[in-house]
N, C-alpha and C positions, 0 to 999 in steps of 0.2 A: 651691701646687699645680703650678706649672711645675717647681719643683725635684723634686717627686715623679715627674713624667713623665720628666725627664732621668735621674733615678736608676734608674727602672725600665727605660728604654731601655738604659742601661749594663748592667743586670742581664741583659736579653734578649740583648745582644751577647755578654756573658760566657757565657751558656748555649749560644749558637750556637758560639762558639770552643771551649768545652769538648766539645761534640758532635763538632766537626771533629777535634780533637786526640786525643780519647779515645772512639773509637767503641765503643758498647756499649748495652745496654738502659737502664742508669742515666742516661747522658748524653742518650739519646733521650727518656726519660720527663721529665727535667728541662727539656729544650727544649720538649716539647709542653705541659707544665704552664705554663711561662713564657709561651708564646704564647697559650694559651687563657684564662689567668687574667684578663687585662683584659676579655675577652669576657664571662666569668662575672660579673665585677664590674659590667659595663655592664648585663647582664640583671637582676641583683639591684637595681641602682639604678632601673631602669624599673619593677620590681615594687614597690619601696618607694614610688615616686611614685603608683602606682595604689592602693596599699593604705592611704595616709594620708588620713583624713577630717578636714577643718578646719571648725570652726564658731566663731562670735564671739558674745559676750554682754557686757552691761554691767550694773552694779549698779543703775543708774537712768538713765532717759532724760531726766530733768528735775532739775536741781540748782540751788543758789544759788551766787553767786560765792564762790570760795575753798574750796568743798566738795570733798572728795576723790572722784574718779571712778575706779572700778575696772573696767577692761576686761579680759575674760578670753578668751584665745585657746586653744581646745581642739584638740589634735592627737591623734587616735585612730589607733593603729597596729593594723591588723587582720591583719598578717602574723605568721608564726611566728618571724621573725628580727628582731633589734633594728635600729633605724635610727640609725646612729652620729652623723650630723651633719645637723641641720636648722637653717637660718638663716631666720628670719621677719622680713621687712621690712615695717614699718608706718609710717603717717603720721598726725599729728594736726594739723588745720588749722582756722582760724577765718576764713571768707571775708570777714567784716566788716572784718578788719584786714590781709588779705593776708599772713597769717602761717602758715607750715607748718613743722612739725618732723618730720624723718625719723629713724627709729631701726631698729636690727637686733638681734634677740635670737637667740642660738645655743643649741641644746639637743640632747639625744638622747632617743629614745623607746624604752622597753623593748618586747619582743615582746608582742603582744596586750594592750596597755596604753594608757593615755591620759595625755598630758602636758598640764597646764594652765599656761599662761603668764599671769601676772597683771601687767597694766600699770596702775600707779596714777599719776594726774596730777590737776592742778587748774588752774583758769583764774581769773585776777584780773579778767578782763573778761567782760562778758556776750556772748552770741552763740550761734550754732548750731555747736557743735564737731563737726567731721567726723572720725571715726576710721575708717581704712581699712587693710586688709591688702593690700599691693600685690603681694608676691611671696614665694614660698617656694623656697629653694635647698637641694638635696640633694647630699651628697657620699658617695662609697662608703667602704668600710672603710679603705682606705689613701690616700684623697683623690687618686685618680688621675683620676676622672671627676666632672663636675659637671652637674647638671640643674636648670634653672630652670622654675618653674611660676607662671604668672600667676594671681592670685587676685582674685576680685571680691567680697570680703566687706567691707561697710561699714555704719556706723550713725551716727546723729546724736544728740548729747546737747545739750539746750537748757539753757544757763546763763542763768538768769533775771535780767533787770535789776532793780535796786532800785526799789521804788515808794515815792515820798516822800509823806508826809501833806500834803495841800493842802485848805484849807477855802475853797472858792470863794464869791464873793459874787454871787448871781444878779442879772442885769441885767433891770430891769423891761421887759416887752414893750411897754408903752405908749410908750416912747421910740423905738420902731422901727415902721415901717409894716407889718411882717410880723406877721400875727395868730398867736396861740398858744393851744393847748388844753392846755398843760402848766402846772401851778401849783406853786409852791414849797411844800414841806412844812416849811420852817423859818421863813419870814417871812410876815406878813400884808401885804395890799395894798388896792387900791381897786376890784377887779373884783367887782361884785355877782353875777356869774353862778355863783359857787361860794363857799360859806361855809368859811372857814379854821378858826375856833374860836368858842367862846362864852365870855364873861366877864361879870363884874358891871358894872353901870352906873357910869360916872364922870361927874362934872359936866363939861359941855361936849360930851358925846356927842350926836350927832344923833338925833332921835326916830325917823327912818326906819330906824335900825339896831336899834331895840329889837325883840326877839322877844317879842311879846305873849303867845302861847300858852305858851311856856316860862316866861315871867315869872309868869304866873298860877299855874302848877303849883308854882313855887318860892316864891311869895309875895315875890318880890324882882325888881327889874328886871334883865333879862339882855340883853346887847348882842351883836350879830353882828359878827365880824371877817371882812372879805372877804379873798379870796385874791389872791396876787400872781402874775400870769401871767409865765412865763419862756420864753425862746426855746429851742427844741429843735432848731434847724437849725444845728448847729455842725460844722465840718470841721477836722481836724488835718492839715495838709499838711507832710510831712516832707522836708526837704532834707538828704540824707545827706552832702553834700560836706564833708569834714573832712580834716585832715592829722595829727592826733594821736589816738592810741587813747582818751585820756581824754575828748576832745571828742566822738568818735564814740559812746562809751558814754553820755555825758551827753545826746546827742540822743535816743537810744533811751529812756533813763530819763525824760527830760522828757516825751516823747510819751506813754508809758504811764502816767505819773503824772497828767498832765492828763486822760487818758482815764478813769482810775480816779476822779478827782474829779468828772467829768461823770456817770459812773455813780452816784456817791454821792448826787447830787441828782436822780437819775432822768432824766437827759437822754440820749436816743439821739443818736448822732453818727456821723461817718465818719472813717476814717483813710486818707489817700492818700499814696503815695510812688512815686518813680520806680523802675520795674522794668527793669533793664538787659537781661535776656535777651530781652525783647520790645520794648524801647525804647518803653515806654508807661507811663502812670500806673496803678498798681494801687490799687483802691479797695475798702475793706472796711467794711461796715456794722457798727456797734457798737450793737446793740439792747439787749443786757444784758451783765452781767459775764462770762457764759460765753463770749462771743465773744473775750475777751482772750487766752485760751490759743491760739486759732487764729491771731489776728493777730500775736501775739508771735513764733511760729515763722516765719510768712511774712515778717514785717518784718525779722528778723535773718538770713534766709537769702539775702539779696541779695548782689550783687558788692561788691567793695571800693569804699568811698565816694570814693576819690581819682579814679576814672575815670567818675564819673557826671555827668549833666547837672543843672542846677538844676531843682527840682521845678516852679517856676512856669512854666517854658518849655513844658511839655506839658500842664499842668493845664487841663481844661475841665469846669467844674461841670455835673453832670447835674440839679441841683435848686437852688433859691434858697438862698443861704448867709446866715444871720443873723450868724454870728461865725466868722471865719477865723483859726485859730491857725497861724502859720507858724513851724516849729521849724528853726533853722539855726545853723551856726557860721561862715558866710561872708555878709557883707553889704556890698555895694557899691552905687553909684548905679544900676547896671544891675539889680541884684536888687530894689532898692526900686521902680524903675519897673515891673518885671515883676509884683511883688506888688500894686502900686497898680492895675494894669490888671485884676486879678481882681475880678469883681463880688461884693461882700459888703457887708452893712450895717455891719459892724464888723470891724476887722482888728487883730490883735495879733501882733507878732513876738517870739518867745522866742529871744533871741540868746545862744548859748553862747559865752562869751568868757573869757579869762584876766585881762583888765584891766578896770578900771572904764570905763564908757561916758562919753566926754567930748564936748565940743562939736564935735570934728572929725569925729565919726561922722555920715554922712548920715542925715537923718531926714525922713520925709514927714509932712505935716500930718494926713493921714487915717489914720495908723497909730500904734498904741500900741507902744512899744518897751520890753521888759522884759529886762534883762541877766540871764543865768543863769551863775553861776560854778561850774565843776566841783568846786571844793574845798568849796563851801557852797551846793549847789543848793536845798536846802529853804528856806532863808531868802530866796532870790531870788524865789520864786514862792509864798510862803506865802499871800498874799492876792491872789487872781486873780479878776478880774471875768469872768463868763461871760454 
């Protein structure tokens, strides 16, 4: 563009010298045209900028890992002249990993027409992908002038974490001093306040469990199986601190997989995590599976994990916790002391690690430690006590 300006300056000087040496109507017209032509180009460039309407759309705002995302930038030219040069600068970022990709696409737009720029990309990691148009640059027909326009068009695409199948083993509430009104629909227990199922009498069954009215109707002895109370006061505390994308992703997938398993046995719970923007702990109640979509978007929209505080440092429970799940990829003596200080009847650390947990790892007596390996996470927590 600088070369174009130098060349046109030389042309203007030549037109002036031509007018000085050869006075006449032709030399005067050439000099006037040479002088006002840049002004005309500048005015046309201003009109082009006013007459271009920009919109943004995406094929889907929720996708799975590895799926192709199609973002379409619509440039509509409402003027009667073509726009010869339009440079659209856009960015694709994932705040969870502090990763940003900047690109520029150059195109032209015919008169009274629309140009659609399709940007296709995918993400191998989960997260809230932020697609934004940052700037549009216009050049005139001979690239003498340039005009930049700031654009505030953006959208978020949620790349879903993978949910692993977990079959949790309910923890009997009788082992804990916290009472429970929630009963397992998979196993029987010894709580006579609710009947789990009926079955035929077997030798050794207590007579107090015989359902006499039903036995009379069936002409056979029928026995009541009592229900198994289970604790429904669980909390998943997420510690985002991590240094590798694979570990960060495994933290998210472990959290949502355990939450999905708790929903599977009908247990309401909470998910808590450090929210850097307000420097506080964000808590989301998970009463039913419909809450998962909301918490997933909130959970993955936080700042980069490398700059966060440990979740235990600011966590203050608002209600009694029967079972605390602490999901983390960093574990030191200070972390264990902080987790131990949280009041909960039972504590489990889901530790995302690349190596097997050995005797050198600090362990607290009142905390269960389960290593979760990013390469094979399903096997790590296949059987989880809740």
